[in-house]
C-alpha positions in Angstrom: 0.0 0.0 0.0 1.2 3.5 -0.8 1.2 6.0 2.0 0.6 9.6 1.2 1.4 10.7 4.7 5.2 10.0 4.4 6.5 13.6 4.3 10.1 12.5 4.5 9.7 10.9 1.0 7.3 13.7 -0.2 9.7 16.5 0.5 13.1 14.8 0.3 14.0 17.0 -2.7 13.2 20.2 -0.9 15.5 22.2 1.3 14.4 23.7 4.5 14.4 27.1 2.7 12.2 25.6 -0.1 9.7 24.4 2.5 9.6 27.8 4.2 8.9 29.5 0.9 6.2 27.0 0.0 4.6 27.4 3.4 4.2 31.2 3.0 3.0 30.9 -0.6 0.3 28.4 0.3 -0.7 30.6 3.3 -1.1 33.5 0.9 -3.1 31.6 -1.8 -5.4 30.2 0.9 -6.7 33.7 1.4 -9.2 34.6 -1.3 -9.1 38.3 -0.6 -5.3 38.4 -0.7 -5.3 36.5 -4.1 -7.8 39.1 -5.6 -5.7 42.0 -4.3 -2.5 40.3 -5.6 -4.0 39.8 -9.0 -5.1 43.4 -9.2 -1.7 44.7 -8.0 0.2 42.5 -10.5 -1.9 43.7 -13.4 -1.3 47.3 -12.4 2.4 46.7 -12.0 2.6 45.3 -15.5 0.7 48.2 -17.0 3.0 50.6 -15.2 6.0 48.6 -16.4 7.3 48.2 -12.8 10.3 45.9 -12.3 8.4 42.9 -10.8 10.1 40.1 -12.7 12.7 39.5 -9.9 10.1 39.3 -7.1 7.8 36.9 -9.1 10.7 34.7 -10.2 11.9 34.2 -6.7 8.5 33.3 -5.3 5.5 32.0 -7.1 7.4 31.4 -10.4 10.0 29.3 -8.6 7.3 27.2 -6.9 5.2 26.4 -9.9 7.5 26.9 -13.0 10.6 25.2 -14.3 12.2 28.2 -16.0 11.9 30.6 -18.8 12.9 28.1 -21.6 13.2 24.4 -22.2 17.0 24.6 -21.5 16.3 26.6 -18.3 13.8 24.0 -17.2 16.1 21.0 -17.6 17.7 21.5 -14.2 14.2 21.1 -12.7 13.6 18.0 -14.8 16.9 16.5 -13.7 16.2 17.1 -10.1 12.8 15.4 -10.4 14.4 12.4 -12.2 16.6 11.8 -9.2 13.4 10.7 -7.4 11.9 8.7 -10.3 9.5 11.6 -11.2 9.3 12.4 -14.9 8.6 15.8 -16.6 5.9 17.1 -18.9 7.3 20.4 -20.4 4.3 22.8 -20.7 4.9 26.0 -22.7 2.4 28.1 -20.6 2.0 31.4 -22.5 -1.5 32.6 -23.1 -3.5 35.3 -24.8 -1.6 35.7 -28.0 -3.5 37.0 -31.0 -1.0 37.3 -33.9 -0.4 34.7 -36.6 3.4 34.9 -36.2 2.9 34.2 -32.4 0.7 31.2 -33.2 3.3 29.8 -35.6 6.1 30.4 -33.1 4.1 28.5 -30.4 3.7 25.6 -32.8 7.5 25.5 -33.3 8.1 25.7 -29.5 5.7 22.8 -28.9 7.5 20.7 -31.5 10.8 21.5 -29.7 9.3 20.0 -26.5 8.4 16.9 -28.6 11.9 16.7 -29.8 13.2 17.1 -26.2 10.9 14.3 -25.1 12.2 12.1 -28.0 15.8 12.5 -26.8 15.1 12.5 -23.1 13.7 9.4 -21.3 12.7 11.6 -18.3 10.2 13.5 -20.5 7.5 11.0 -21.6 4.9 13.4 -23.1 4.3 16.8 -24.7 1.3 19.0 -24.1 -0.4 22.1 -25.6 -3.6 24.2 -25.5 -5.4 24.8 -28.8 -6.1 28.4 -27.8 -2.3 28.8 -27.8 -2.2 28.3 -31.6 -5.3 30.1 -32.7 -7.8 32.8 -31.7 -10.3 31.8 -29.1 -13.0 33.1 -31.5 -12.0 30.5 -34.1 -12.9 27.6 -31.9 -15.9 29.4 -30.5 -17.3 29.8 -34.1 -16.5 26.2 -35.0 -18.1 24.8 -31.8 -21.5 24.2 -33.4 -20.1 22.7 -36.6 -17.4 23.5 -39.1 -20.0 23.4 -41.9 -21.5 26.6 -40.5 -18.3 28.6 -40.9 -18.2 31.5 -43.4 -15.2 32.0 -45.8 -12.9 34.0 -43.6 -13.7 31.9 -40.5 -13.2 28.7 -42.5 -9.7 29.9 -43.6 -8.8 30.6 -39.9 -10.1 27.1 -39.0 -8.1 25.5 -41.8 -4.9 27.3 -40.5 -5.7 25.8 -37.0 -6.0 22.3 -38.4 -2.7 22.7 -40.3 -1.0 23.7 -37.0 -2.5 20.9 -35.0 -1.6 18.4 -37.7 2.0 19.7 -37.7 2.2 19.1 -33.9 0.5 15.7 -34.0 2.6 14.6 -37.0 5.8 15.6 -35.2 4.6 13.6 -32.1 3.8 10.6 -34.3 7.2 10.8 -36.0 9.0 11.1 -32.7 6.8 8.4 -31.1 6.0 10.9 -28.3 2.4 11.1 -27.0 1.0 14.6 -26.9 -1.8 15.9 -24.6 -4.4 18.3 -25.8 -5.6 20.3 -22.8 -9.3 20.8 -22.1 -10.7 24.3 -22.2 -14.1 26.0 -21.7 -17.3 24.1 -22.7 -18.3 26.6 -25.4 -15.2 25.7 -27.4 -14.6 22.1 -26.2 -16.9 20.5 -28.9 -14.6 21.9 -31.6 -11.5 20.7 -29.7 -13.0 17.3 -29.1 -13.8 16.9 -32.9 -10.2 17.9 -33.9 -8.7 15.5 -31.3 -10.9 12.6 -32.7 -9.7 13.4 -36.2 -6.1 13.4 -35.2 -6.6 10.2 -33.1 -8.0 8.3 -36.1 -5.0 9.5 -38.2 -2.2 9.0 -35.7 -3.3 6.4 -33.1 -3.4 3.3 -35.3 -0.6 1.6 -33.5 -0.7 3.2 -30.0 -2.1 6.3 -28.3 -0.1 9.3 -29.5 -2.8 12.0 -29.4 -4.5 12.3 -26.0 -7.7 14.3 -25.2 -8.3 15.7 -21.8 -11.6 15.2 -20.0 -12.7 17.6 -17.2 -14.8 15.4 -15.0 -16.5 18.2 -13.2 -18.7 18.2 -16.3 -21.7 15.9 -15.9 -21.5 14.6 -19.5 -17.8 13.5 -19.6 -18.2 9.9 -18.3 -20.7 9.2 -21.1 -18.4 10.9 -23.6 -15.5 8.7 -22.5 -17.6 5.6 -22.9 -18.7 6.6 -26.4 -15.2 7.5 -27.5 -13.8 4.1 -26.5 -16.7 2.4 -28.3 -15.9 4.4 -31.5 -12.2 3.6 -31.2 -13.0 -0.1 -31.0 -15.2 0.1 -34.1 -12.6 2.3 -35.9 -9.7 0.1 -34.9 -7.5 2.9 -33.3 -6.2 3.6 -29.8 -7.5 6.2 -27.3 -5.4 8.4 -25.2 -7.2 10.1 -22.3 -6.0 12.4 -19.6 -8.5 12.7 -16.8 -8.7 15.8 -14.6 -11.3 17.3 -12.4 -11.1 20.6 -14.2 -10.0 24.3 -14.2 -12.8 26.6 -15.2 -15.6 25.7 -12.8 -16.5 29.1 -11.5 -16.3 30.7 -14.9 -18.6 28.0 -16.3 -21.3 28.4 -13.6 -21.2 32.2 -14.0 -21.6 32.1 -17.8 -24.4 29.5 -17.6 -26.3 31.8 -15.1 -25.7 34.9 -17.2 -26.8 33.3 -20.5 -29.7 31.3 -18.9 -28.7 27.7 -19.9 -28.3 24.6 -17.7 -24.9 24.6 -16.1 -22.5 21.9 -17.5 -21.0 21.5 -14.0 -21.7 18.6 -11.7 -24.2 19.5 -8.9 -21.7 18.5 -6.1 -18.0 17.7 -5.6 -19.0 14.2 -4.6 -20.6 13.7 -8.1 -17.4 14.9 -9.7 -15.3 12.5 -7.6 -17.6 9.7 -8.4 -17.4 10.3 -12.2 -13.6 10.7 -12.0 -13.2 7.4 -10.3 -15.7 5.7 -12.6 -13.8 7.0 -15.6 -10.5 5.7 -14.2 -12.1 2.3 -13.7 -13.5 2.3 -17.2 -10.2 3.1 -18.7 -8.4 0.4 -16.7 -11.1 -2.1 -17.8 -10.4 -1.2 -21.4 -6.6 -0.9 -21.1 -6.1 -3.0 -24.2 -7.2 0.1 -26.2 -6.8 3.0 -23.8 -3.7 4.8 -22.4 -4.5 6.7 -19.3 -3.0 9.7 -17.6 -4.7 10.4 -14.2 -4.1 14.1 -13.7 -5.3 14.3 -10.1 -4.4 15.9 -6.8 -6.9 13.7 -5.0 -5.4 11.0 -2.7 -8.4 8.8 -2.9 -8.4 8.7 -6.7 -4.7 7.9 -6.8 -5.2 5.1 -4.3 -8.1 3.7 -6.3 -6.0 3.6 -9.4 -3.2 1.7 -7.7 -5.8 -0.8 -6.4 -7.3 -1.2 -9.9 -3.9 -1.8 -11.4 -3.2 -4.6 -8.8 -6.7 -6.0 -9.4 -6.1 -6.2 -13.1 -2.5 -7.5 -12.8 -1.1 -4.4 -14.5 2.5 -3.7 -13.7 3.3 -0.5 -11.8 5.7 0.6 -14.7 3.2 -0.2 -17.5 3.6 2.8 -19.8 -0.1 2.9 -20.6 -0.9 4.3 -17.1 0.6 7.5 -15.7 -0.1 9.6 -12.6 0.4 13.4 -13.1 0.4 16.4 -10.8 1.5 20.0 -11.2 4.9 21.1 -10.3 4.9 22.6 -6.8 1.7 20.9 -5.7 0.8 17.5 -4.2 4.3 16.3 -3.8 3.1 13.8 -1.2 1.2 12.1 -4.0 3.9 12.4 -6.7 6.9 11.4 -4.7 5.3 8.6 -2.7 3.9 7.0 -5.9 7.3 7.4 -7.6 9.0 5.8 -4.6 6.8 2.8 -5.1 7.8 2.6 -8.8 4.6 3.9 -10.4 4.8 6.0 -13.5 4.6 9.6 -12.3 5.1 12.9 -14.1 5.0 16.5 -13.1 3.6 19.2 -15.3 6.5 21.7 -15.6 5.3 25.0 -17.0 7.8 27.3 -18.5 8.1 30.6 -20.4 9.1 34.2 -19.9 8.0 35.4 -16.5 5.4 38.0 -17.6 4.1 35.6 -20.3 3.4 32.9 -17.7 1.7 35.3 -15.2 -1.9 34.4 -16.4 -1.1 30.8 -15.7 0.3 31.6 -12.3 -2.6 33.8 -11.3 -5.0 31.0 -12.4 -3.1 28.5 -10.2 -3.5 30.8 -7.2 -7.2 31.3 -7.9 -7.8 27.6 -8.3 -6.1 26.9 -5.0 -8.5 29.2 -3.2 -11.5 27.6 -4.8 -10.6 23.9 -4.3 -11.9 22.9 -0.8 -9.1 21.5 1.3 -6.3 21.7 -1.3 -4.2 24.4 0.4 -5.1 23.2 3.9 -3.7 19.8 3.0 -0.6 21.2 1.4 0.0 23.4 4.5 -0.5 20.6 7.0 2.0 18.4 5.3 4.6 21.2 5.0 4.1 21.9 8.7 4.5 18.2 9.6 7.7 17.9 7.6 9.2 21.1 9.1 8.4 19.8 12.5 9.9 16.4 11.7 13.2 18.0 10.6 13.4 20.1 13.7 13.0 17.1 15.9 15.6 14.9 14.1 
């Protein structure tokens, strides 16, 4: 049995100074008011061009990001590898609107694929579709590509070409690539593109992975349908399961526009569907590769039990556990210590470019019940253990 309470293993890679910084960061992000003030102050500082890069880099950036570039992030990757934890390099810039920026992002994602090809400690690549196109392009395509007018169809075709370039590079390098989930009002378009790429590139194994946000009440049924289609179409399915990242925004938009919220009625319902989805993937492991992107101890434990029940080796490459850098080390490091496949999402990019990601991380931590409390309690436990040695 894996124990997630072993803080000596969980924080073995962290110095006492690292733990102190993490403690104060989680104390701050546990305060919703402080996070809102910090977001406002950061945005003002950027507009006024105040020199805040140094402060951010030494605090929240150091906790949650690997570096400003792939090369800069490799030291983080090497440190993780010492503890049997692998790396998913995540180019985390957001909000670009120019064609040349989209093309540059495609090339950067391909560079992460090439790094993964040549680096056994980097098993996957990852990207967001809104990183390589305008949000509006996916929004307009969400109800069907056939409805697009000439200019919009041209923009959509550019997107498809970019996605195909990424997936083709992943296929050629034999490196699986995750497509991140986004807001429901563009997710249909993302899902359709992922299916098209899966049919094209997943003939021999899962190269293209979709991401399902299980806080949506329709995702378990969608997963079951996708596996059914893959069996009929004779291709493999790659699925990354997460609970989700846009819950409050989704509820607010549904209320504003007067439609039924896509979000589960309770956290318990989300947890139930996440665990059911994990079980369904394991039961169909002959056709599914699974990445369980979870910071939930119960879900991680359930997956370990399912693997044992189905006689699946702990190092079977079809099953990975994943958590974000700087979070849930008690899950990541204890699983890795027990020889399970574990990877950390390691975001990187120029400090100011990655700020939207960092702010969202802080906001999510305040909204997830118990997340920061658990992080803090474990850090406190480990600091106390070290003092008493």
